[in-house]
Structure formats: structure tokens, C-alpha cells
C-alpha positions in Angstrom: 139.1 132.9 31.9 138.5 131.0 28.7 141.1 130.8 25.9 139.7 130.6 22.4 141.7 129.0 19.6 141.6 130.5 16.1 141.7 128.2 13.1 142.3 129.5 9.5 141.2 126.3 7.9 138.9 126.3 4.9 135.6 124.5 5.1 136.9 121.7 2.8 139.8 121.1 5.1 137.7 120.3 8.2 137.6 116.6 9.2 135.2 114.6 11.3 137.6 115.0 14.3 137.5 118.8 13.9 133.7 118.7 13.8 133.6 116.7 17.0 135.9 119.2 18.7 133.8 122.0 17.5 130.6 120.6 18.8 132.4 119.6 22.0 133.5 123.2 22.6 130.0 124.5 21.8 128.2 122.2 24.3 130.8 123.2 26.9 130.0 126.9 26.5 126.2 126.5 26.7 126.2 123.9 29.4 124.9 124.9 32.9 127.0 122.2 34.6 130.2 122.9 36.5 133.3 120.8 36.5 134.6 120.1 40.1 138.4 119.6 40.6 140.0 118.8 43.9 143.8 119.0 44.0 145.4 116.6 46.4 148.8 115.0 47.1 149.9 113.1 44.0 146.3 113.0 42.6 143.3 115.1 41.6 139.6 114.3 41.7 137.3 115.5 39.0 133.5 115.3 38.6 130.6 117.0 36.9 128.0 118.9 39.1 124.6 120.4 38.5 122.1 121.9 40.9 118.4 121.0 40.6 115.6 122.4 42.9 118.1 123.3 45.6 119.8 119.9 45.5 123.1 118.9 44.1 123.8 116.2 41.5 127.4 114.9 41.0 128.2 112.5 38.2 131.2 110.9 36.5 133.5 111.1 39.5 137.0 110.2 38.5 140.4 110.0 40.3 143.6 110.7 38.4 147.0 109.8 39.9 150.0 112.1 39.4 153.7 111.7 39.7 155.3 113.1 42.9 157.0 115.9 41.1 153.7 117.2 39.6 152.6 118.7 43.0 154.7 120.8 45.3 153.3 122.5 48.4 149.8 121.4 47.4 150.0 123.2 44.0 151.0 122.2 40.5 154.7 122.7 39.7 154.0 123.0 35.9 150.6 124.6 35.2 150.8 124.0 31.5 151.4 120.2 31.8 148.8 120.0 34.6 146.2 121.8 32.5 146.9 119.5 29.5 146.3 116.5 31.8 143.0 117.9 33.0 141.9 118.6 29.4 142.7 115.0 28.4 140.7 113.6 31.2 137.8 115.9 30.3 137.7 114.6 26.8 138.1 111.0 27.9 135.1 111.3 30.3 133.2 113.5 27.9 132.5 116.2 30.5 130.8 118.9 28.4 131.2 122.0 30.5 133.3 125.2 30.3 133.0 126.5 33.9 135.1 125.0 36.7 135.3 125.2 40.5 138.5 124.2 42.1 139.5 123.2 45.6 143.0 123.7 47.0 144.4 122.3 50.2 144.5 124.6 53.3 148.3 124.3 53.3 148.3 126.6 50.2 146.7 129.5 52.1 147.2 131.4 55.4 144.6 131.3 58.2 144.4 132.9 61.6 142.1 134.8 64.0 142.4 138.5 63.9 141.0 141.2 66.2 139.2 144.3 64.7 137.9 147.2 66.9 134.2 146.9 67.8 133.5 150.4 66.4 134.4 149.2 62.9 131.3 148.0 61.0 131.4 144.5 59.5 131.0 145.8 56.0 134.0 148.1 56.5 136.2 145.5 58.1 138.0 144.5 54.9 138.9 148.1 54.1 140.1 148.5 57.7 142.3 145.4 57.4 143.8 146.7 54.1 144.7 150.0 55.7 148.5 149.9 56.7 147.7 152.2 59.7 145.2 149.7 61.2 147.9 148.4 63.5 147.1 144.7 62.7 150.3 142.8 62.0 150.1 139.9 59.6 153.2 138.1 58.3 152.0 138.2 54.7 151.1 141.1 52.4 147.3 141.3 52.0 147.8 143.6 49.0 149.5 140.7 47.2 146.9 138.1 48.1 143.2 137.2 47.7 141.7 137.1 51.2 138.4 137.0 53.0 137.3 137.4 56.6 134.3 136.2 58.6 133.0 137.5 61.9 133.1 134.7 64.5 130.9 134.2 67.6 133.9 134.1 69.9 133.8 136.4 73.0 135.1 139.9 72.5 138.5 140.9 73.8 139.4 144.0 75.7 142.7 145.8 75.4 143.7 149.3 76.4 140.1 150.2 77.2 139.0 149.1 73.7 136.7 146.3 72.6 137.7 144.0 69.7 135.7 141.5 67.7 137.4 138.3 66.4 137.4 137.5 62.7 138.7 134.5 60.9 141.1 135.4 58.1 141.7 133.2 55.0 144.4 134.5 52.6 145.7 132.9 49.4 149.0 134.4 48.1 148.7 135.9 44.7 151.5 133.7 43.3 149.4 130.6 44.3 146.3 132.1 42.6 148.4 132.7 39.4 149.4 129.1 39.3 145.7 128.0 39.4 144.8 130.5 36.7 147.6 129.3 34.4 146.4 125.7 35.0 142.8 126.6 34.2 143.8 128.5 31.0 145.9 125.6 29.8 142.8 123.4 30.2 140.7 125.9 28.2 138.3 126.3 31.1 136.6 129.2 32.8 137.2 129.6 36.5 134.1 130.4 38.5 135.2 129.6 42.1 138.3 128.8 44.2 137.6 127.2 47.5 139.9 126.1 50.3 139.6 122.6 51.7 138.4 123.8 55.1 135.6 125.8 53.5 134.6 122.6 51.6 134.4 120.7 54.9 132.4 123.5 56.4 129.9 123.3 53.5 129.6 119.6 54.1 128.8 120.2 57.8 126.5 123.1 57.2 123.5 121.4 58.7 125.4 120.5 61.9 126.8 124.1 62.1 123.3 125.6 61.8 121.9 123.4 64.6 124.9 124.1 66.9 124.0 125.5 70.3 126.0 128.0 72.4 127.5 125.4 74.7 129.2 123.3 72.0 131.8 123.6 69.2 132.3 121.3 66.2 135.7 119.6 65.9 136.3 118.2 62.4 138.9 115.5 62.1 139.8 114.7 58.5 142.0 111.6 58.5 144.1 111.6 55.4 147.0 109.4 54.4 149.7 112.0 54.8 148.4 113.9 57.9 145.3 114.6 59.9 143.6 118.0 59.6 141.9 119.3 62.7 139.4 122.1 62.4 137.2 123.9 65.0 134.0 125.5 63.9 131.3 127.6 65.5 128.1 128.9 64.0 130.1 131.3 61.7 132.2 128.5 60.2 135.9 127.6 60.7 137.7 129.4 63.5 140.8 127.2 64.0 142.9 124.9 61.7 145.8 122.7 62.7 147.8 119.9 61.1 148.2 116.8 63.2 150.0 113.5 62.7 148.5 110.7 60.6 147.3 107.3 61.8 147.6 103.9 60.2 146.2 103.8 56.7 142.9 102.0 56.1 143.3 99.3 53.4 142.8 100.5 49.8 140.1 99.1 47.6 142.5 96.6 46.0 143.8 95.6 49.4 140.2 95.1 50.7 139.5 92.8 47.7 142.6 90.7 48.6 141.5 90.6 52.3 138.1 89.3 51.3 139.6 86.6 49.2 142.0 85.5 52.0 139.1 85.5 54.5 137.1 83.1 52.4 140.1 80.7 52.5 139.8 78.7 55.7 143.6 78.2 55.8 144.2 81.9 56.3 143.7 83.5 59.7 142.6 87.0 60.4 146.2 88.1 60.9 147.1 86.7 57.5 144.5 89.0 55.9 146.8 92.0 56.5 144.4 94.1 58.5 144.0 94.4 62.3 141.6 96.7 64.1 143.0 99.8 65.7 143.9 99.8 69.4 144.0 102.6 71.9 147.8 102.5 71.7 147.6 103.2 68.0 145.7 106.4 68.6 147.6 107.5 71.7 149.5 110.3 69.9 146.4 111.6 68.0 144.3 111.6 71.1 146.9 113.6 73.0 147.2 116.1 70.1 143.4 116.6 69.8 143.0 117.0 73.6 145.9 119.5 74.0 145.0 121.5 70.9 141.4 121.9 71.9 142.3 122.8 75.5 144.8 125.4 74.3 142.2 127.0 72.0 139.7 127.2 74.8 142.2 128.8 77.2 143.4 131.3 74.6 139.8 132.5 73.9 138.5 132.2 77.5 135.9 129.6 76.6 134.2 126.8 78.6 132.6 124.8 75.8 132.3 121.1 74.9 133.5 119.7 71.5 131.5 117.4 69.2 133.8 115.3 67.1 133.1 114.6 63.4 135.3 112.2 61.5 135.9 112.2 57.7 138.5 111.1 55.3 139.6 107.7 54.0 141.2 106.6 57.3 138.0 107.2 59.2 136.7 103.8 58.1 138.5 101.9 60.9 135.9 99.8 62.7 136.6 100.8 66.3 137.8 104.3 65.7 134.6 106.1 66.8 134.4 104.3 70.1 138.1 104.7 71.0 138.2 108.5 70.3 134.8 109.0 71.9 135.8 107.2 75.1 139.3 108.7 75.3 138.2 112.3 74.7 134.8 112.0 76.5 133.1 113.6 73.5 130.1 112.8 71.3 131.8 111.4 68.2 130.2 110.9 64.7 131.4 109.3 61.5 130.0 111.0 58.5 129.1 109.6 55.1 129.8 112.4 52.5 127.6 110.8 49.8 124.6 110.8 52.2 124.5 114.5 52.7 121.0 115.9 52.7 121.6 118.3 49.8 123.2 115.7 47.6 120.5 114.1 45.6 122.7 112.0 43.3 126.3 110.9 43.6 127.4 108.6 40.7 130.8 106.8 41.1 132.4 103.5 40.6 132.9 101.8 44.0 135.6 99.6 42.6 137.8 102.6 41.9 136.5 105.4 44.2 136.2 105.3 48.0 133.2 107.5 48.9 134.7 108.4 52.4 137.5 110.2 50.6 135.0 112.4 48.6 134.4 114.9 51.4 136.1 117.9 49.8 134.8 117.5 46.3 131.2 117.1 47.6 131.7 120.2 49.8 133.1 122.0 46.8 129.9 121.2 44.9 127.7 122.4 47.8 129.4 125.8 47.5 127.6 126.3 44.2 124.2 126.2 46.0 123.6 129.7 47.3 120.9 129.0 49.8 121.3 125.8 51.9 118.1 125.5 53.9 119.1 124.0 57.2 117.3 120.7 58.2 117.1 118.9 61.6 119.2 115.9 62.5 116.3 113.4 62.0 116.2 114.3 58.3 119.9 114.0 58.0 120.2 110.7 59.9 121.8 108.8 57.1 124.7 111.3 57.0 125.9 110.0 60.4 126.6 106.4 59.8 128.2 105.7 63.3 128.2 107.6 66.5 129.4 107.4 70.1 127.5 109.5 72.8 129.4 110.3 75.9 126.1 110.7 77.8 125.5 107.0 77.3 128.9 106.3 78.9 127.9 108.2 82.0 124.6 106.4 82.2 126.4 103.1 81.8 128.9 103.9 84.5 126.0 104.9 86.8 124.1 101.7 86.2 127.3 99.7 86.7 127.9 101.5 90.1 124.3 100.6 91.1 124.9 97.0 90.2 128.1 97.0 92.1 126.3 98.3 95.2 123.7 95.6 94.9 126.1 92.8 94.3 127.4 92.7 98.0 123.8 92.4 99.2 123.2 89.5 96.9 126.4 87.8 98.1 125.4 88.2 101.7 122.0 86.7 101.0 123.8 83.8 99.4 126.0 83.4 102.4 123.0 83.4 104.7 121.3 80.8 102.6 124.3 78.6 102.8 124.4 78.8 106.7 121.3 76.7 107.4 122.5 73.6 105.7 125.6 73.8 107.8 123.5 74.0 111.0 121.5 71.0 109.8 124.7 69.1 109.3 125.7 69.9 112.9 122.3 68.9 114.2 122.5 65.7 112.3 125.8 64.9 114.0 124.3 65.5 117.3 121.5 63.1 116.4 124.1 60.5 115.7 125.5 61.1 119.2 122.1 60.8 120.9 121.7 56.9 121.1 123.9 56.7 124.3 121.6 59.2 126.0 119.2 56.6 127.5 121.9 55.5 129.9 122.7 59.0 130.7 119.0 59.8 131.4 118.9 57.0 133.9 121.9 58.4 135.7 120.4 61.8 135.7 117.3 60.4 137.3 119.4 58.9 140.1 121.1 62.2 140.6 117.8 63.9 140.6 116.6 61.5 143.3 119.6 62.2 145.4 119.3 65.9 145.1 116.0 66.4 146.9 117.3 65.2 150.2 120.1 67.7 149.9 117.5 70.4 149.2 115.5 69.3 152.2 118.5 69.5 154.4 119.2 73.0 153.2 115.6 74.0 153.9 115.8 72.4 157.4 118.8 74.4 158.2 116.9 77.5 157.2 114.1 76.5 159.6 116.6 76.0 162.4 118.0 79.5 161.9 114.6 81.1 162.4 113.9 80.3 166.1 116.5 82.8 167.5 114.3 85.7 166.4 112.0 85.4 169.4 115.0 85.6 171.8 116.0 88.9 170.2 112.6 90.3 170.8 112.7 89.2 174.4 116.0 90.8 174.9 114.7 94.0 173.5 111.8 93.8 175.9 114.3 93.4 178.8 116.2 96.4 177.7 113.1 98.4 177.6 112.2 97.2 181.1 115.5 98.3 182.5 115.3 101.7 181.3 112.5 103.0 183.7 114.5 102.4 187.0 117.2 104.5 185.6 
């Protein structure tokens, strides 16, 4: 809602500054551009967006720091002061637009899965949910909130002989909406859209969601300074959100500059630079939380699906983060570059002040302004995935290593066999050294051989002497045969 200021000045009382303000307000009202504002913890990001031929152009990205007391529970504590700050930044950056789209953290809203009977049509689901007699128990009053629901692709549930569809509910309490409206009015802007951070991330991953098959789910891990936001998505969008612990912060832009200066100095070591790569021990808690949360979600919804991990946020820049998470979770893991999104044609920012890996939400907020996002394949969106770890390659690597391990013993055996002949040759060479005394032995052997034949002859003669008794036996047998007839 726009707030117009009335001036009762005469024409002669107008100054050059007044004329500048007049034309500034006029150009804001006729501009087709939209101001993007992302509210964060102790800061807000602001940019100017415009759609052109189905693509998004984002310019003049700026980050404004805030005191700690300015934000409480992800929302401004003083809407008037916050709106005045936004208005000052707009004038300084010369952002000539009246309409604004704003992104608020998921902590400022209520999300959960709800079950609605199968016989209730999708278009009537909101009215059914608003009905107090629907039997759905929600710990907040939907009548005092702005909410939306989306039908998921999760399996239907069955209770008391009834079938239920699962919807994902997002509800923003009315008091939080009022704070946003007061802030926008104080900045003299016209609110055209309020988006939650998980919907912004969903817009950023729209291409991956549309190309998702029935056997996989997307697990978005946004690594922020204060915490890590985990989100599970299916083809319908977000279906699960949970806040996890944070990891070690990646060096800021100023710290990186100091590190590069120290690395150029040969006297300084890598440890003196102030940055060390992450180890598996550093990610032990996060790995356990992701694994347990995903397994609990699958068990609660009777699912047997795999998860594909997508990393975003400023702390996703750690060098070995992708490989450690991919190996530990046995999941395909990807690091995304928000500014390389397929639908983002232009993203103008100062790399000395802005880290493009921390721009996921504001880019996703801008993508929400494009109504029809035509899905493309992964090859056309290759620059969006700057680093990846494929679990299939790990299995192939393990299989090849196992084959190599099986072949290694054979190779060793061959080496052992090849070593044996030299040893035999060494033994034969020793025997050759012992051979010279053999001529004397040969002479003795000849003498022995000469003595042996007589012995052999004697043995053969004995055998000849044993043969003559045979005729006597025959004679005796004849005698016995001659004696038998007289009897």
C-alpha cells in the first residue's frame, strides 16, 4: 500500500531538491521494475529486479548491516525506523521503483504437513481447512493468519477406513504480516509479494524439482552463519523444514583478502593464514543430524527413496565440503551457484562487498516474479552446479579397487616365482664349486663297479645251482604215480 504525502507549498516555494523528489516519486510510480528486499539476521539485502523475455535481470545489489536490536525473531522491532532506513538506502542507490517484494525467514512462519480427506477437492481444501468442524488440529489460529497449502506427492494415509491426502501448510501470523506492512508503508512503497525463505529456495531449484524422478527427493542444505536450514522437496515443492546446527564460518570477503596477502608472504605458513579446510570431524554433528532427520521423515511417511543433496549459503564455499558430505551420507551432492541460475540473465553486484553464494534467497525472490518458468534439462543448467559428488562413482571406484586387490596377490605370486630360479642357479653354482674333487671319486666308483660284477656273477651262479633239484621233484612224482597202481 502506497502512502502519498500532501504538500501545501506554492509554486514559488519549491526548490531544486523538491523537484528532484517529485520526479523521483513519479519515476517510481511508472516504473515496471520491482524492488527486492531480503530480511536477515542483523542485515537486509536490497536489489532492483526486472523481467525480460522470460528471464530475470537483477541490478544494484546492496547489503545493509543493522544493529542487533533492530531484528527480533526474524522481523523488525521498530517498523517505522526500519522503513526509514530502507527509504534512505533507496534514495542513495537511486532505485526508482514503487513496488516491492519482500522475503522473510522461515522462522517467522509456521509450517507442517496436514492430512485432508481424499473426497475433498483440491480447490475446496482451503475452505475445508478454515472450517472449525474439519477436525484438523493446528496450534495456531488460521483465521488470524495468512496461509497457503499445496498438495504433495507423498503417499496417501489410511485411518478409520478413510483415505487422506497430504498437504504442506505455510502460515504467517497476522501480527507478523502487520509488522511487514507497517515497514513498507514507512518506506512509502507498495507491497506486491511476501515470500518465505523456503519458497525462495524452492524457486531457485525449480529446474531440479521439475526433473526429479519418483525414486528421489531433494534435500536442500542452506549453510548460514547462525544455523543450517534443512529442507526436503518433492515435485510439488517443500514438504519438510528443520533447523540444524551451524558449521564453522567460511572467511568473509575482508578475511579472504588478508589471507591472500599472507599467502603471498613466504614467511607465513598456511596455518598463519587463518583458514584450514574442514575435516570429517568438523562435520560430524551436521552429518548425524541430516542422516537422522531424513531417515525419520522416510519412516514417518512410509517412503523408500534416496536423497540428492544441494548445498547453498555462504558457508557452502568450504573446499572439501561436497566430498565429505557426499561420502559420509552416500548421496549425490551438488554445490549450486545462485548467480548462474538458468532464468537469471543478469546479476550485477560488487564482488568486493557481496558474496554471490549468500544471494540464494534474494535471487529466488526475484524468480517468484516470473509466472511461467519453463523447465530445462541439466545440460542447459550445467553452470548452476559448480561442484558435485556422485555416489555412483564411489561404488565404481570401490569395485575397481576390489578387482585390483584380487589381482595383486597373483602378481605377487608371479614375482615370487620369478625370484625362485635365481636361487636355484645359486645352488647349482655352489654344486659346481664342489665338483672339482669328483674325478678322484669317479675313479673309486669305477673300482667299485669292477668289484660288483663278480658279486653279481656269484649271485647268478647260486641261482643256477638252485635250479637242478627240479628234475628230482619230477622223478619223485613219477614214483608216486608208479606206486599207485599196485594198491
